[in-house]
C-alpha positions in Angstrom: 122.1 32.0 72.6 124.8 34.0 70.7 127.9 35.0 72.5 126.9 38.7 72.4 123.5 37.9 73.9 125.0 35.6 76.5 127.5 38.3 77.5 124.8 40.9 77.8 122.8 38.3 79.8 125.8 37.8 82.2 126.4 41.5 82.5 122.7 42.2 83.3 122.5 39.5 85.9 125.9 40.2 87.6 125.0 43.8 87.9 121.6 42.9 89.3 123.4 40.5 91.8 125.6 43.4 93.0 122.6 45.7 93.4 121.0 42.9 95.4 124.0 42.5 97.6 124.1 46.2 98.3 120.4 46.8 98.9 118.9 43.4 100.0 116.2 43.9 97.2 116.1 41.5 94.4 114.9 43.1 91.2 112.2 41.1 89.2 114.0 38.7 86.9 117.1 38.4 89.0 116.3 35.0 90.5 114.4 32.1 89.0 111.2 31.3 91.0 112.9 28.0 92.2 116.5 29.4 92.6 118.7 27.3 95.0 120.9 29.5 97.3 123.8 27.9 99.2 125.8 30.1 101.6 129.0 29.0 103.3 130.6 31.1 106.1 133.3 30.1 108.5 132.2 27.0 110.4 128.6 27.1 109.0 126.5 26.5 105.9 122.9 27.3 105.2 120.6 26.9 102.1 117.3 28.1 100.7 115.1 27.2 97.8 112.9 29.7 96.0 113.2 33.4 95.3 111.5 34.6 98.5 113.5 32.2 100.7 116.8 33.2 99.1 116.1 36.9 99.7 115.1 36.1 103.3 118.3 34.1 103.8 120.5 37.0 102.5 118.6 39.4 104.8 119.0 37.0 107.8 122.7 36.7 107.1 123.3 40.3 106.2 120.5 42.6 107.3 122.2 46.0 106.8 122.6 47.5 103.3 126.2 48.1 102.2 128.3 48.6 99.2 130.4 46.4 97.0 133.7 48.2 96.9 135.7 45.9 94.6 134.4 43.2 92.3 135.5 41.0 89.4 133.2 39.1 87.1 134.3 36.0 85.1 131.8 34.5 82.7 131.6 30.7 82.8 130.0 28.1 80.6 127.0 28.0 83.0 126.9 31.6 84.2 129.5 33.6 86.0 131.7 33.9 89.1 131.7 37.1 91.1 134.6 37.9 93.4 133.8 40.8 95.7 134.5 42.8 98.7 131.8 44.6 100.6 131.5 47.1 103.4 128.6 48.0 105.6 127.6 49.7 108.9 125.6 47.7 111.4 125.2 47.8 115.2 127.3 51.0 115.4 130.3 49.4 113.8 131.9 49.2 110.4 132.2 45.8 108.7 134.1 44.2 105.8 134.0 40.8 104.0 135.6 39.1 101.0 133.3 36.7 99.2 133.0 34.7 96.0 129.7 33.8 94.4 129.1 31.3 91.7 125.9 31.8 89.8 124.3 29.3 87.3 122.0 31.1 85.0 119.1 29.9 82.9 117.3 31.6 80.0 116.1 34.4 82.1 117.5 34.5 85.6 119.9 33.0 88.2 118.9 29.4 88.9 121.5 28.6 91.5 123.8 30.8 93.6 126.6 29.5 95.9 128.3 32.1 98.1 131.5 31.5 100.0 132.3 34.2 102.6 135.4 34.9 104.8 133.2 36.0 107.6 132.5 39.4 108.9 135.5 41.5 109.9 135.0 44.5 112.2 137.5 47.4 112.3 139.5 45.8 115.1 139.9 42.6 113.0 141.0 44.6 109.9 143.5 46.5 112.0 144.9 43.4 113.5 145.3 41.9 110.1 147.1 45.1 108.8 149.5 44.8 111.7 150.3 41.1 111.4 150.1 40.4 107.7 151.8 41.9 104.7 149.7 41.1 101.6 151.6 40.9 98.3 148.5 42.0 96.4 146.0 43.7 98.8 143.8 44.9 96.0 144.0 41.7 93.9 140.3 42.1 92.8 141.4 45.3 91.0 144.2 43.5 89.1 144.8 44.1 85.4 142.4 41.3 84.3 139.6 42.7 86.6 140.0 46.1 85.1 139.5 44.7 81.6 136.3 43.1 82.8 134.9 46.1 84.6 132.7 47.1 81.7 132.3 43.8 80.0 132.3 40.1 80.7 134.0 37.4 78.7 133.1 33.8 78.2 135.7 31.2 79.4 138.9 31.6 81.4 140.7 34.8 82.3 143.1 36.2 79.9 
């Protein structure tokens, strides 16, 4: 696969993954039929094998639609890494989480997806964090290197 084709493949699949994270609906061709999905949240870890089981696991862990408000995509030799922040409304409350997903991709689709999540923060937790912690780079996902990647992905390490 040429670099241009590989980059287009990463872009298509990473955009598809973001759309899936926001809607809970996996477009045809996003996941391989035998995709392996591994999710780690604070104090817990769950896994699923197969496209339908992976989608069901996401909906079990995160049933409400939301939006990815910040993201950064870094292409790797085997696929890509997506760092993202998402927000959603569920059970009458607003929620927030920071996550990283590592996706291995095959010729056509994501073959393995590992997601690491900070856990779900409600507004009270966010406010407590704002009061108690001064972040040096609160919007780090939107740093200079992330802006360069917003419209394209690169193979290899960050520059």
